[in-house]
N, C-alpha and C positions, 0 to 999 in steps of 0.2 A: 702717389703716396710717397716714393722715395724723395721726390723733389721738395715735398713739404717737410719731410723729415729731415733732410740736409739744412734747409733754411732754418729749422727749428734747433739745430745743433747737434744732431745725431752724428756719431762718429763710427766710421768703418764700413759704410754702405757702398763705398767704391770698389771694395774688394769682395763684395758678395753679389748675389743675384737670386731672384726667385726662379725656380725651375720645376719641372714636372719629373718625377722618378717613377720608375716602373712599380716598385712595391708600396712605397709610401705615398705616392702622389705628390701633391705639391709640397715643396720644401725649400730650403736654402742652400745654394752651391757656393762653395769657395772658389775664388779666382786667384789665390795665392797660397803659399804655404804658411801654415800656422803651427807653432810649437805648443804642446800641452801647457795650458795655464796662461797663455797669451790672451789679450782682450781681443775679442772678435769684433763686437758692436757694442755701442753705448747709446741708450736711449735716454734723453734728458728728462728731468722730473715734470716740466711744464707740459708735455704733451702724453704723459701717462693717464690712463683712466683709473681715477682713484674716487673714493667717496669724497675726500676732501675738495677735489675739483669739482664734483657734481653739486656740492654744496656752495661752492664760490661762484658758480655760473649765474649771471645777473637775472636769467629768465628762469632757469630751473630751480636754482637755490631756494628762492622764497616759497616755492610750492613744497619743496621737500622739508623745509623747516617747520611749515605749518601743520605737518602730520605729527601727532603724538599718540602712542609712542613712535619713535623714529622707525622707518623702514630697515629691514635688514641689510647688511653689506651687499648680499647677493641681489636683493630686489633694488636697492638703490643703484647698482652698477648696471642691472638689466634695464631700468628705467631711463637711466642716462643714454646707454646705446640706442634705445629705440627713439628717445627724444631727438638725438642727434640725427637719426636716419630719416626722420619725419620732416626735418626743417627743410624748406624750399630754398632758403638763402642763408649766408653765414656758415660757419662751422665747416669751412671747406676742407681743411686739413684733416680733422677727425672723420668728416664724412667720406674723404678718400680711403681711410682706414675701413670704415664700416662697409664701403663697397668692395674691399679686397677679402672680407670675410666670406666664408662659406655660406651659400644660400640654404642648405640643408645639412643634416648632421645624421650620424648613424649610431648615436648611443642608444641604450635599450629602451628608453621611453618612446622611441620611434618605431619599435617592433611592432608587427601584427600579432595577433593572439596566437596564431599557428606558430609563428617564428618563436615566440616567447615560450610557448609550450615545450620546446626542445630543451630547455634548461629549468623545466618544472621540478620543485623540490629544492632548487639552489636558494642561497641567501639572495642572489640578484634577482631572481623571480619574484620573490616576496617584496623586496624593496622597490622594484620597478613598478609594481602594482600600486605600492602605496605612493610612490612619486606621481604617478599619473593622477591619482585622485588629489595629492597635495598641490600639484600645478593648478588644477581646475579651482581649488579654494583659495590658493593665494592670489589667483587672478582676479577672482571675485572680490577679494578683500581690497586689492588694489584700485579696483573700479570705484568701490564704495568709499576709500579713503582719500584718493587723490586723483585718479584718471576722471572720475565722474565729476569731481569738484572743479577741475581746471580743463574743461574740454577744448578752450582755445589752444592750450599747450599740448594737450593729449587728445587729438581726435580719435574717437574709438573705432574708426575704420582702419587706422593706422596702428592702434594698440588693441589688436584682438588677442585671444587667448593663444592662437597660434604664434602671433608676433612675440608674445611674451615666452612662450615655450621656447622658441628660437634663440631669443635673448639670453634666458637663462642657461641654454645649452652652450652658448657662446661664453658665458662666465665660467661655467664649469669646466669646459675644455681648454680655455685659453688663460684663465686667471692664474696668477702666481701668488703664493702666500709666503710671507717673511716674518720672522720674529724680529722684534725691535730692541734696542738696548734697554728700553725702560720696561720690557717684558709684554708690552702690547704687541698686536699684530697688525700686519697691513696686507690687503689683497689689492692687487692691480692688475691691469691688461696693458701690455707694452706693444705698440705698433711695430710691425716687422719681426720683432723677437719672438711674437707668438706664432710666426710662420715655421719656427724650428720643429722638427719632429723628434719624438722620443726614441732613444736607444739605450738599453741597459749596459751596453758595451762602453760608454763614455761615463766619465765621472760627472757627478752634479756639479754644474758650472755656471748657473745664473746667479747673480749677486745683486742685492739691494744696498746702496750705500745711503745709510739713514741720515748722514750729515748733508749730503748734497741733494738726495732724493732721486738719484740717477739709477737706472737698471743696466747692468752690463752683462753680457754673456762671454765667458771665457772658453777657450778651446778645451773640450773635456778629453781630448787625445790630439795627437799630432795629425794634422790634415795636409795634404797637397792640393794643388790646383785641380778643379773638377770634382772634389770629393763633396758629399753631402755633409753639412755641418748639423750636428745634433745636440739636443740638451737631454737631460736624464730626469724624468719626472719623479724618480725614486723607485725603491723595491716594491712596487705595486702588484697585487694579484689580478688575474683576469676579470675576476667580477667587478673590481673597481675600475679597471682600465676600460671596460665595455661600458660600465654606467656613466663614467665621466667623459671619456675621450673618444668612445666609439670603435676601439679596435682591441685585438687580443694578440697574445704571443703564444705560439704553439710550444707546448711543453714548458710552460712558464714556471721557473724554479721558485718564484715567489707566491705561487697559488696558496690560498688559505681558505679557512672557514671560520667565521667569527660565531661564538657562542655566547649567550647572555645567561650568567648564573645570578639568580635573583631569589631573595627571601622575604616574604612579607613582614611588616613590622608586628603584625599580630601573631607571628609564629611564636611557639613556646621558646622562652629563654632568649628571646631576640636580643636584648640588651646586652647580656653577657656575651653571646656569640659575635655581636658588632664590635665589642672591644677586642675580641681575639682576631677577627677580620682586619681591624685597623692595625693592630700590633704586627700583622703578617704583611702589611701593605696593601689590603685589599679593602673592599666594602661591601655592603649587604647587597648591592647591584654590581656586577662585574662583566664587562664585556672582555672577553680573552680570545685570541687568535691561535687556531690550530693551524700548524704549517707543515710543509712536507719535510722539514728538517727537525722540527719539534711537534709532532702530531699530538701529543698529550703533555702540555706544559705543566710544571709543577704547581703553578698556581691553581689549576684546575682541581687537583688532588687536595691542596691546601684549603681551597675553599669549601669543598664538599666534605672533607673531614670535619671542619668545624660545623657545618650546617647540620650534620647527623650526630652531633654529641647529645647524649642524654643527660638527665640530671646528675646521675652518679659520675658521669665523666666530667661534667663541668664543676663538681665540687672538689675535685683534686687537680683540674687542669691549670697549668701555669701559663701565664700570658705568653711567654716567651717559648713555649713548647709546642708550636704548631706547624714546625717545618717538616717533620717526618711523621712516620706512622704513629698514631695515637694509641690504638690497640687492635687486637686482630679482628674482633667482630666489627667495629667501625670500619675498618680497611675493606673487609669483604663486602659490607653492605654498600660502600661507595663504588667499588669496582663492579659489583652486579649491576648498580644503578646505571654506571657509565656504558657498560655492554649493552644493556637493554636500550639506552637512550641513542647510542650511536646506531644500532640496528634499526631502531624506529626512524630515525633521520634518514639513514640510506634507503629504507623501503618507500620514503615519500618521493624519491626521484622518479620522474616520469620513464626514463630510459636508462638502462643499466650501462655501465662503461663498455662492456664488450660489444653490445649492439651499437653504441655510438661510434665506437672504433670500425666496425664494419660498414656503418653508413657513410663515414668520412672517406674510407678507402673506395667504397663503391661510387662516390660522388653524389650520394643521395642530396647532401647540403653542398652546393656550388662553393668552391673555395672563395674566401674573402666576404661572402654573403652573410647576412643576419643570423640564419639559421646555424650556418657553419661556426660563427663566433659564439652563439649561444651553446653549441656543443662543446665547444673547447671550455667554456666556464664550467658546465656539468662535469666533465671529465676532470678538470683540475679539483673541484670540491669533492667528488667522490673518492678520488684518490687520497686526499687528505683524510677523509672520514674513515676509510677502509684501514689506513695505518693507525688512525686513533683507536678504532675499534680492536685492531690486532694488539696494540700496545696494551690496551686495558684487559683483553683476554689473557695475554701472557701474564701479566701482574696478578691477575685473578687466579689463574692456574697454579701460579707459584705460591700464593696465599693458601688457596685450598690445599695443596700439596703438603704444606707445613702442618696444617691442621689434620690431616689424615695420619700424618707419621706420628702424631701425639695421640691419635685415637679420638679426636675431638670432632665427632660426626653429630651434629645436632638434628633434631627431628625435622628441620626445615630442609635439609640437605638432600631432598629428593623432589622429583618433578610432581607438582600438585596434579597434573593430568594422567601421566602414564607411570609415575612411580620410579623412574630410571634415576640412578645415582651418579650418572656420568657428568663430567664438567666440560666447559664452563656452564653455569646456569645464568638465567636472566630473572632478576626480582621484578615482581609487578610494581610498575612505576608509581601506582596510585596508592596502595595501601602498605606496601613494603612487607606483607605478612605471607606470601607464598611465592614459589619460585618455579620456573619451567625450564626444560631442556632445550626447547626450541620455540620460535615464534609460532609455529604451527600448533603446538601444544597450548600455548596461551590463548590463542584465538579460539580453539575448540572448547576450552575450560571456561571461557568467559562467561557463557550463559549461565553456568553453574555457580560461578564465583561472584558474578557482578554485585548481587544483593549483599553479601558478606562484605565484599570490598567497600561499598558505599557507607556501610555502618562503621567499618574500622576508620575509613578516611576521616579527615576533618578539613573544614574550610580553610585552615590556615597551613595545609600541607605544603611543603616545599617542592620547587620544581626547577627543571632546565628547559630554557627556551632557545630559539635560534633568531639570529639576526641577518 
């Protein structure tokens, strides 16, 4: 591969070599000193894997252009890679790159059911299940739309669903995305540059020159001869690192949990609320990341405050008055809902953090293995959600304390099951008409409450979902 790259105009390869490293496996080693910001390697435009080059190929291009609507960028690149791999002659340079690619990947779609169960309850668990189904569906669509139509180009024994899964994983784990000056974007794979491993300790250092079309990697820090050269994929949480790249970082400071806040258009006063969401920089459906440093972002509260406005609130609400607490009852309702929702999400996890820590310490999940990686994803997400719950509980306690000081104890301020008036409470997430002091009380009371709950609830009630 290196000979082909040099002949094609790649710069910097004489000062680098592919090598195996103890922790990261195969990577790139420096043979000289580099100062931070110095160009390490440049891969010319002509040998990058891009959608444009796939369409320009004299054999593959006509087949791609015949498909309407066009294939996605991801499927085009995956098809391009499989097409080159399947050729018995020609494409020698690109085929040398394909030969250098991993023959298998460790991303979460390759986990067994038992391995994936270790992170049950996480966003990764749900997304991985969805991706496995999506890959089957996307492959069937490709067979119907292009593979089956041009079997001379795409022999089905070399374009199986497992081949497609491998090619998609290649695009996920090795693709680089860049914004262009015209505000469009480009995804590409760069031979040799894609062998560089990730490190959060270096600055982001891969650069696409839109004028020349070349891809360059700069030194993200100072390197001496013998050092492994890294790039930085960005501040990614473990759930994304494992889904796309097949690895995790212990105690990842970028761990997060994504929630989806959504309100149906049929909900009462949707149009008025939509104007308020837009004025707050939100929308009726928002995905918001909870992080270790900001477990309960302001936008979560802003969204839910607007979502729970009633007719009287809306009649006096100013469009630009959505940044702080709207009124006391609205705030308490929002915080009750959040505490209850975070409790429910945490209860969905298959293994609690304390047990996961014990299992990891005892070597139940071998270090570096799939179950070990899944455990770290679960730990990270549960830490974020526990912090989010604690933040919501603290805000709720402060709000309720203010109400007590003013003697504002409403009839709802006692547990519907046991009658306790201790704080914090959890609001019934469905009907919002009763509260409970513990999850146990809510479960015990449900048999009695469920008929009333269904009557009070409407089909257009609002909800909090996870992603």
